[in-house]
LOMARFI-458342 format. One line per field, with one value per residue (C-alpha): residue in three letters; x, y, z; residue number from 1. Coordinates in nm, 3 decimals, always signed. Each point is the difference from the previous one (the first is absolute). Example, Ala and Ser with C-alpha at 12.3 -4.5 7.8 and 13.67 -1.06 7.14 Angstrom:
REM LOMARFI-458342
aa	c(ALA  SER) .
X	c(+1.230  +0.137) .
Y	c(-0.450  +0.344) .
Z	c(+0.780  -0.066) .
i	c(1  2) .
***
This chain:
REM LOMARFI-458342
aa	c(MET  LYS  ILE  THR  VAL  LEU  PHE  LYS  ARG  THR  MET  LEU  ALA  CYS  LEU  ILE  SER  GLY  LEU  TYR  LEU  SER  VAL  PRO  SER  PHE  ALA  GLN  THR  ASN  ALA  GLU  ASN  ILE  ASN  GLN  GLY  GLN  VAL  GLY  LEU  LEU  ASN  SER  GLN  SER  MET  ASP  LEU  GLY  ASN  SER  THR  GLY  GLY  SER  GLN  GLY  LYS  ALA  LYS  VAL  ASN  ALA  LYS  ASN  ILE  ASN  GLN  SER  GLN  VAL  GLY  LEU  LEU  ASN  SER  GLN  LYS  MET  GLU  ILE  GLY  SER  ALA  ASN  SER  GLY  LYS  SER  ASN  VAL  ASN  ALA  SER  ASN  VAL  ASN  GLN  GLY  GLN  ALA  GLY  LEU  LEU  ASN  SER  GLN  GLU  MET  THR  ILE  GLY  ASN  ALA  GLY  LYS  GLY  GLY  SER  SER  LYS  VAL  SER  VAL  SER  ASN  VAL  GLN  GLN  GLY  GLN  VAL  GLY  LEU  LEU  ASN  SER  GLN  LYS  MET  ALA  VAL  GLY  ASN  ALA  GLY  ARG  GLY  LYS  SER  ASP  VAL  SER  SER  GLY  PRO  ILE  MET  GLN  GLY  GLN  ALA  GLY  LEU  LEU  ASN  ASN  GLN  GLU  MET  ASN  LEU  GLY  SER  VAL  SER  GLY  THR  GLY  SER  SER  LYS  VAL  ARG  THR  GLY  VAL  VAL  MET  GLN  GLY  GLN  VAL  GLY  LEU  LEU  ASN  ASN  GLN  GLN  MET  ASN  VAL  GLY  GLY  SER  SER  GLY  SER  GLY  LYS  THR  ASN  VAL  ALA  VAL  GLY  ALA  VAL  MET  GLN  GLY  GLN  ALA  GLY  LEU  LEU  GLN  ASN  GLN  THR  MET  ASN  ILE  GLY  THR  ALA  SER  GLY  LYS  GLY  SER  SER  ASN  VAL  LYS  MET  GLY  ALA  ALA  ILE  GLN  GLY  GLN  ALA  GLY  LEU  LEU  ASN  ASN  GLN  GLN  MET  GLU  ILE  GLY  ASN  ALA  SER  GLY  SER  GLY  LYS  SER  ASN  VAL  MET  MET  GLY  ALA  ALA  VAL  GLN  GLY  GLN  ALA  GLY  LEU  LEU  ASN  ASN  GLN  GLN  MET  LYS  VAL  GLY  ASN  ALA  SER  GLY  SER  GLY  LYS  SER  ASN  VAL  ILE  ALA  GLY  ALA  VAL  VAL  GLN  GLY  GLN  ALA  GLY  LEU  LEU  ASN  ASN  GLN  GLN  LEU  GLU  ILE  GLY  ASN  ALA  SER  GLY  SER  GLY  ARG  SER  ASN  VAL  ALA  VAL  GLY  ALA  VAL  VAL  GLN  GLY  GLN  ALA  GLY  LEU  LEU  ASN  ASN  GLN  GLN  ALA  LYS  ILE  GLY  ASN  ALA  SER  GLY  GLY  THR  SER  ASN  VAL  ALA  VAL  GLY  ALA  VAL  ILE  GLN  GLY  GLN  ALA  GLY  LEU  LEU  ASN  SER  GLN  GLN  LEU  ASN  VAL  GLY  ASN  ALA  SER  SER  GLY  SER  THR  ASN  VAL  VAL  THR  GLY  ALA  ILE  VAL  GLN  GLY  GLY  GLY  GLY  MET  LEU  ASN  VAL  GLN  LYS  ILE  ASN  ILE  GLY  ASN  ASN) .
X	c(-19.961  +0.212  -0.056  -0.385  +0.046  +0.209  -0.204  -0.306  +0.180  +0.144  -0.381  -0.106  +0.277  -0.119  -0.365  +0.072  +0.210  -0.232  -0.270  +0.159  +0.139  -0.386  -0.128  +0.002  +0.166  -0.217  +0.055  -0.230  +0.054  -0.187  +0.172  -0.135  +0.152  +0.306  +0.176  +0.321  +0.175  +0.319  +0.125  +0.350  +0.203  -0.045  -0.200  -0.178  -0.308  -0.218  -0.293  -0.125  -0.355  -0.083  +0.121  +0.019  +0.285  +0.014  -0.128  -0.332  -0.018  +0.082  -0.248  -0.020  -0.279  +0.066  -0.231  +0.143  -0.101  +0.142  +0.306  +0.197  +0.308  +0.171  +0.318  +0.158  +0.330  +0.186  +0.017  -0.202  -0.215  -0.276  -0.190  -0.305  -0.149  -0.278  -0.150  +0.130  -0.016  +0.264  -0.098  -0.122  -0.310  -0.069  -0.314  +0.066  -0.246  +0.124  -0.108  +0.177  +0.288  +0.223  +0.303  +0.181  +0.311  +0.133  +0.317  +0.159  +0.076  -0.208  -0.191  -0.251  -0.234  -0.291  -0.154  -0.246  -0.149  +0.139  +0.040  +0.200  +0.136  -0.265  -0.009  -0.319  -0.102  -0.317  +0.005  -0.245  +0.135  -0.087  +0.118  +0.314  +0.191  +0.289  +0.178  +0.284  +0.127  +0.348  +0.190  +0.052  -0.162  -0.194  -0.307  -0.141  -0.316  -0.121  -0.286  -0.125  +0.145  +0.061  +0.294  -0.055  -0.164  -0.351  -0.079  -0.320  +0.004  -0.268  +0.108  -0.147  +0.135  +0.318  +0.222  +0.299  +0.111  +0.349  +0.131  +0.310  +0.175  +0.080  -0.230  -0.096  -0.281  -0.174  -0.321  -0.102  -0.314  -0.102  +0.217  +0.052  +0.303  +0.070  -0.253  -0.055  -0.332  -0.124  -0.295  -0.015  -0.288  +0.076  -0.177  +0.190  +0.308  +0.216  +0.271  +0.133  +0.323  +0.101  +0.290  +0.235  +0.094  -0.212  -0.136  -0.294  -0.143  -0.271  -0.097  -0.299  -0.092  +0.207  +0.049  +0.280  +0.068  -0.224  -0.089  -0.311  -0.114  -0.320  -0.063  -0.208  +0.055  -0.197  +0.168  +0.328  +0.145  +0.305  +0.128  +0.293  +0.090  +0.268  +0.222  +0.124  -0.199  -0.087  -0.291  -0.155  -0.268  -0.077  -0.280  -0.093  +0.238  +0.025  +0.265  +0.148  -0.258  -0.060  -0.316  -0.152  -0.311  -0.061  -0.302  +0.087  -0.185  +0.178  +0.332  +0.130  +0.270  +0.086  +0.283  +0.108  +0.282  +0.201  +0.119  -0.171  -0.063  -0.340  -0.102  -0.242  -0.080  -0.320  -0.077  +0.243  +0.105  +0.259  +0.116  -0.214  -0.110  -0.308  -0.155  -0.285  -0.088  -0.283  +0.061  -0.254  +0.246  +0.298  +0.071  +0.306  +0.075  +0.299  +0.107  +0.241  +0.200  +0.165  -0.153  -0.083  -0.282  -0.141  -0.249  -0.076  -0.276  -0.069  +0.205  +0.136  +0.271  +0.180  -0.267  -0.070  -0.364  -0.066  -0.396  -0.056  -0.298  +0.016  -0.210  +0.178  +0.345  +0.080  +0.271  +0.056  +0.315  +0.064  +0.246  +0.244  +0.094  -0.109  -0.114  -0.211  -0.132  -0.235  -0.068  -0.270  -0.059  +0.235  +0.133  +0.272  +0.118  -0.250  -0.042  -0.354  -0.181  -0.284  -0.063  -0.296  +0.017  -0.258  +0.131  +0.319  +0.085  +0.286  +0.075  +0.267  +0.071  +0.225  +0.211  +0.199  -0.140  -0.107  -0.236  -0.081  -0.268  +0.016  -0.302  -0.059  +0.216  +0.162  +0.303  -0.020  -0.152  -0.333  -0.183  -0.319  -0.074  -0.298  +0.018  -0.247  +0.091  +0.284  +0.067  +0.313  +0.061  +0.269  +0.057  +0.240  +0.199  +0.134  -0.077  -0.068  -0.251  -0.107  -0.221  -0.018  -0.239  -0.035  +0.203  +0.149  +0.325  -0.020  -0.130  -0.370  -0.166  -0.291  -0.086  -0.336  -0.003  -0.242  +0.077  +0.304  +0.042  +0.286  +0.053  +0.224  +0.021  +0.273  +0.205  +0.127  -0.053  -0.052  -0.202  -0.099  -0.222  +0.015  -0.205  -0.079  +0.240  +0.148) .
Y	c(+15.389  -0.130  +0.290  -0.042  -0.361  +0.058  +0.233  -0.255  -0.235  +0.227  +0.146  -0.352  -0.115  +0.287  -0.060  -0.345  +0.091  +0.221  -0.214  -0.231  +0.263  +0.126  -0.352  -0.067  -0.316  -0.276  -0.345  -0.266  -0.346  -0.308  -0.217  -0.321  -0.297  +0.206  -0.157  +0.153  -0.146  +0.001  -0.149  +0.079  +0.279  +0.390  -0.023  +0.226  -0.053  +0.223  +0.025  +0.262  -0.022  +0.253  +0.261  +0.383  +0.258  +0.125  +0.367  +0.095  -0.123  -0.400  -0.249  -0.321  -0.298  -0.298  -0.304  -0.231  -0.348  -0.262  +0.238  -0.197  +0.118  -0.211  +0.062  -0.163  +0.047  +0.279  +0.366  -0.008  +0.267  -0.051  +0.265  -0.055  +0.282  +0.034  +0.240  +0.324  +0.318  +0.264  +0.235  -0.200  -0.187  -0.357  -0.250  -0.332  -0.288  -0.255  -0.339  -0.265  +0.196  -0.163  +0.142  -0.216  -0.031  -0.132  +0.010  +0.251  +0.391  -0.042  +0.347  -0.064  +0.279  -0.029  +0.242  +0.012  +0.333  +0.294  +0.351  +0.254  +0.307  +0.038  -0.322  -0.157  -0.375  -0.248  -0.306  -0.301  -0.271  -0.325  -0.262  +0.180  -0.178  +0.111  -0.220  -0.003  -0.249  +0.036  +0.259  +0.361  +0.048  +0.302  -0.054  +0.276  +0.031  +0.307  -0.012  +0.316  +0.261  +0.354  +0.236  +0.292  -0.267  -0.135  -0.383  -0.145  -0.390  -0.296  -0.290  -0.334  -0.150  +0.113  -0.207  +0.060  -0.188  -0.029  -0.258  +0.035  +0.241  +0.365  +0.067  +0.296  -0.002  +0.283  +0.009  +0.326  +0.002  +0.303  +0.228  +0.354  +0.263  +0.331  +0.083  -0.360  -0.144  -0.362  -0.204  -0.349  -0.261  -0.331  -0.317  -0.124  +0.094  -0.185  +0.050  -0.284  -0.060  -0.225  -0.040  +0.241  +0.417  +0.009  +0.333  +0.016  +0.280  +0.050  +0.359  +0.003  +0.275  +0.274  +0.352  +0.266  +0.304  +0.091  -0.318  -0.151  -0.408  -0.156  -0.357  -0.262  -0.313  -0.351  -0.076  +0.061  -0.286  +0.089  -0.306  -0.023  -0.261  -0.014  +0.208  +0.368  +0.034  +0.361  +0.010  +0.300  +0.082  +0.289  +0.120  +0.316  +0.196  +0.319  +0.291  +0.320  +0.093  -0.346  -0.154  -0.345  -0.202  -0.296  -0.301  -0.330  -0.329  -0.081  +0.115  -0.321  +0.002  -0.261  -0.101  -0.230  -0.040  +0.173  +0.388  +0.082  +0.341  +0.042  +0.306  +0.073  +0.318  +0.107  +0.291  +0.233  +0.353  +0.223  +0.339  +0.154  -0.380  -0.163  -0.327  -0.201  -0.323  -0.287  -0.317  -0.301  -0.091  +0.061  -0.304  -0.033  -0.261  -0.119  -0.246  -0.034  +0.147  +0.401  +0.067  +0.367  +0.067  +0.276  +0.105  +0.321  +0.112  +0.321  +0.255  +0.326  +0.203  +0.317  +0.138  -0.326  -0.120  -0.370  -0.187  -0.315  -0.247  -0.346  -0.274  -0.146  +0.032  -0.276  -0.036  -0.270  -0.085  -0.339  -0.053  +0.172  +0.368  +0.090  +0.350  +0.084  +0.345  +0.083  +0.369  +0.092  +0.340  +0.209  +0.362  +0.234  +0.326  +0.100  -0.325  -0.170  -0.306  -0.129  -0.388  -0.236  -0.357  -0.268  -0.176  +0.070  -0.334  +0.011  -0.361  -0.062  -0.335  -0.057  +0.154  +0.329  +0.123  +0.352  +0.105  +0.334  +0.136  +0.367  +0.111  +0.316  +0.179  +0.374  +0.185  +0.297  -0.119  -0.060  -0.392  -0.130  -0.380  -0.212  -0.356  -0.261  -0.153  -0.028  -0.341  -0.021  -0.285  -0.162  -0.312  -0.086  +0.122  +0.371  +0.129  +0.344  +0.119  +0.329  +0.140  +0.410  +0.108  +0.311  +0.193  +0.391  +0.185  +0.364  -0.178  -0.109  -0.343  -0.151  -0.325  -0.236  -0.324  -0.329  -0.210  +0.018  -0.364  -0.014  -0.328  -0.145  -0.343  -0.103  +0.140  +0.320  +0.167  +0.395  +0.103  +0.364  +0.160  +0.363  +0.167  +0.362  +0.144  +0.382) .
Z	c(-8.632  +0.259  +0.227  +0.012  +0.080  +0.282  +0.141  -0.010  +0.126  +0.317  +0.044  +0.018  +0.233  +0.259  -0.035  +0.085  +0.255  +0.155  -0.011  +0.200  +0.265  +0.022  +0.131  +0.342  +0.118  +0.095  +0.132  +0.040  +0.236  +0.020  +0.249  +0.157  +0.203  +0.100  +0.297  +0.200  +0.254  +0.154  +0.326  +0.203  +0.144  -0.087  -0.271  -0.179  -0.220  -0.231  -0.221  -0.231  -0.211  -0.244  +0.207  -0.150  +0.037  -0.356  +0.070  -0.106  -0.300  +0.120  +0.032  +0.172  +0.008  +0.174  -0.016  +0.246  +0.147  +0.282  +0.082  +0.298  +0.194  +0.230  +0.220  +0.256  +0.241  +0.175  -0.060  -0.326  -0.168  -0.258  -0.176  -0.200  -0.246  -0.215  -0.223  +0.190  -0.191  +0.050  -0.218  -0.283  +0.014  +0.095  -0.012  +0.169  +0.032  +0.229  +0.205  +0.207  +0.124  +0.241  +0.206  +0.262  +0.197  +0.281  +0.252  +0.198  -0.067  -0.315  -0.191  -0.231  -0.170  -0.259  -0.215  -0.197  -0.221  +0.173  -0.174  +0.060  -0.140  -0.222  -0.087  -0.045  +0.090  -0.073  +0.182  +0.015  +0.219  +0.161  +0.280  +0.096  +0.280  +0.178  +0.287  +0.205  +0.289  +0.223  +0.210  -0.043  -0.317  -0.162  -0.215  -0.218  -0.227  -0.187  -0.249  -0.186  +0.166  -0.146  +0.023  -0.211  -0.254  -0.025  +0.107  -0.099  +0.159  -0.016  +0.223  +0.073  +0.337  +0.145  +0.263  +0.174  +0.307  +0.218  +0.296  +0.165  +0.247  -0.003  -0.350  -0.142  -0.270  -0.160  -0.252  -0.193  -0.193  -0.241  +0.254  -0.141  +0.083  -0.201  -0.247  -0.124  -0.038  +0.076  -0.076  +0.154  +0.008  +0.139  +0.120  +0.330  +0.161  +0.260  +0.199  +0.239  +0.209  +0.285  +0.248  +0.233  -0.034  -0.340  -0.102  -0.263  -0.166  -0.261  -0.160  -0.247  -0.237  +0.262  -0.167  +0.068  -0.131  -0.247  -0.119  -0.057  +0.028  -0.041  +0.113  -0.004  +0.201  +0.060  +0.354  +0.129  +0.268  +0.197  +0.249  +0.252  +0.236  +0.264  +0.226  +0.013  -0.344  -0.122  -0.278  -0.130  -0.260  -0.219  -0.246  -0.150  +0.213  -0.125  +0.119  -0.166  -0.301  -0.056  -0.078  +0.044  -0.066  +0.087  -0.055  +0.194  +0.135  +0.307  +0.169  +0.203  +0.248  +0.232  +0.201  +0.266  +0.246  +0.279  -0.026  -0.272  -0.187  -0.210  -0.176  -0.259  -0.171  -0.233  -0.145  +0.188  -0.140  +0.088  -0.100  -0.283  -0.071  -0.107  +0.047  -0.089  +0.119  -0.078  +0.169  +0.118  +0.260  +0.223  +0.232  +0.205  +0.228  +0.250  +0.251  +0.273  +0.245  -0.005  -0.337  -0.085  -0.287  -0.138  -0.250  -0.147  -0.275  -0.189  +0.256  -0.107  +0.099  -0.116  -0.281  -0.118  -0.070  +0.026  -0.091  +0.098  -0.049  +0.111  +0.100  +0.295  +0.255  +0.142  +0.262  +0.252  +0.195  +0.247  +0.213  +0.304  +0.021  -0.298  -0.137  -0.241  -0.123  -0.255  -0.150  -0.258  -0.197  +0.280  -0.174  +0.216  -0.129  -0.285  -0.144  -0.100  +0.031  -0.115  +0.079  -0.036  +0.160  +0.032  +0.286  +0.229  +0.183  +0.258  +0.214  +0.255  +0.230  +0.231  +0.302  +0.024  -0.333  -0.109  -0.252  -0.144  -0.242  -0.143  -0.232  -0.198  +0.256  -0.079  +0.147  -0.237  -0.271  -0.134  +0.001  -0.085  +0.081  -0.078  +0.187  -0.018  +0.316  +0.216  +0.215  +0.228  +0.230  +0.200  +0.198  +0.259  +0.302  +0.100  -0.399  -0.055  -0.292  -0.114  -0.283  -0.089  -0.252  -0.160  +0.245  -0.050  +0.106  -0.160  -0.311  -0.096  -0.048  -0.099  +0.073  -0.070  +0.160  +0.007  +0.245  +0.284  +0.187  +0.222  +0.180  +0.247  +0.195  +0.183  +0.341  +0.079  -0.325  -0.073  -0.260  -0.099  -0.276  -0.097  -0.279  -0.088  +0.230  -0.079) .
i	c(1  2  3  4  5  6  7  8  9  10  11  12  13  14  15  16  17  18  19  20  21  22  23  24  25  26  27  28  29  30  31  32  33  34  35  36  37  38  39  40  41  42  43  44  45  46  47  48  49  50  51  52  53  54  55  56  57  58  59  60  61  62  63  64  65  66  67  68  69  70  71  72  73  74  75  76  77  78  79  80  81  82  83  84  85  86  87  88  89  90  91  92  93  94  95  96  97  98  99  100  101  102  103  104  105  106  107  108  109  110  111  112  113  114  115  116  117  118  119  120  121  122  123  124  125  126  127  128  129  130  131  132  133  134  135  136  137  138  139  140  141  142  143  144  145  146  147  148  149  150  151  152  153  154  155  156  157  158  159  160  161  162  163  164  165  166  167  168  169  170  171  172  173  174  175  176  177  178  179  180  181  182  183  184  185  186  187  188  189  190  191  192  193  194  195  196  197  198  199  200  201  202  203  204  205  206  207  208  209  210  211  212  213  214  215  216  217  218  219  220  221  222  223  224  225  226  227  228  229  230  231  232  233  234  235  236  237  238  239  240  241  242  243  244  245  246  247  248  249  250  251  252  253  254  255  256  257  258  259  260  261  262  263  264  265  266  267  268  269  270  271  272  273  274  275  276  277  278  279  280  281  282  283  284  285  286  287  288  289  290  291  292  293  294  295  296  297  298  299  300  301  302  303  304  305  306  307  308  309  310  311  312  313  314  315  316  317  318  319  320  321  322  323  324  325  326  327  328  329  330  331  332  333  334  335  336  337  338  339  340  341  342  343  344  345  346  347  348  349  350  351  352  353  354  355  356  357  358  359  360  361  362  363  364  365  366  367  368  369  370  371  372  373  374  375  376  377  378  379  380  381  382  383  384  385  386  387  388  389  390  391  392  393  394  395  396  397  398  399  400  401  402  403  404  405  406  407  408  409  410  411  412  413  414  415  416  417  418  419  420  421  422) .
***
């Protein structure tokens, strides 16, 4: 009888133990009105909410509201990570998330809903702000990026701002590397920087390796003012065997100052990558002295494929000794590019400026371009302006255009148009 009772107790203990082992770990976080602040020298500050690292069975669910992290001083480090999944699963609902830092030689990072190592992250976020003021600072924001995992992000306004000297600023939204996949839907995304010798980068829905990305954006705005600045915006760029699909209302990039560099790339494909972009308007503007500005839309190289549909592409520049270039649907190698644009407008005013537009040109590849209207205007002194449409060098190109208008006013200017040359 004692043996029977002992056996039953042992079996019961084993069943309870096995039950605990089979249940996946689960963490639920409800966070509201959390404030973290620090002042001084050589400080380190971090905040982690609802991150999942507990293997494939780990799960984290986060509801976060009014989260504030601030730091002031010298040689400080600040990090905030919300709802990231590394092997496990993470589900995040966040609103009113703010991160601020002021001082010298500071580092600031914000990570929301990123997925890696087979992890899965689902994020719904609104009103995310990151700000930094000072000298030699570094600022990074990553939302819904995927390595070997899956990321699904819905967001409202996202804002990143920086002011000072020799600062670096980066924003990555729904980018994919490796074999990951990312799905991003966002309202307005804004990135701004003011000062001297600053660097600013924005990457939306880029795909590398064999990853896949799907991005829907209301509007993307990037602005910079100052001296010796560098500004880059990449939207829906695909490389390697990556695949990128982007739908957006408008992409706007503006820069003012001296000796600045500005680049915008939309739906470009390299390697054997594929890029599909649908957008309302792409607008790029620059004012000042000795500035350089480039916009590339739907270009394909290697054996890449690019498909772009755009309502309007507008590029404007004013000042002295500026350089401006616009490339749409050009193909090289064995690349293939298909581009449909309602209107292409390029304007420049000032002294000793250079302006070029290249549409549907092929060098070894295949390019198909349909454009409603192409308008190029220039005013001032000693300016140069060129328009190249549907030219082929060992490749093939097909171009259909409505009206092509090129106008210039001023003195000692040079203006050229090349269409359908082989």
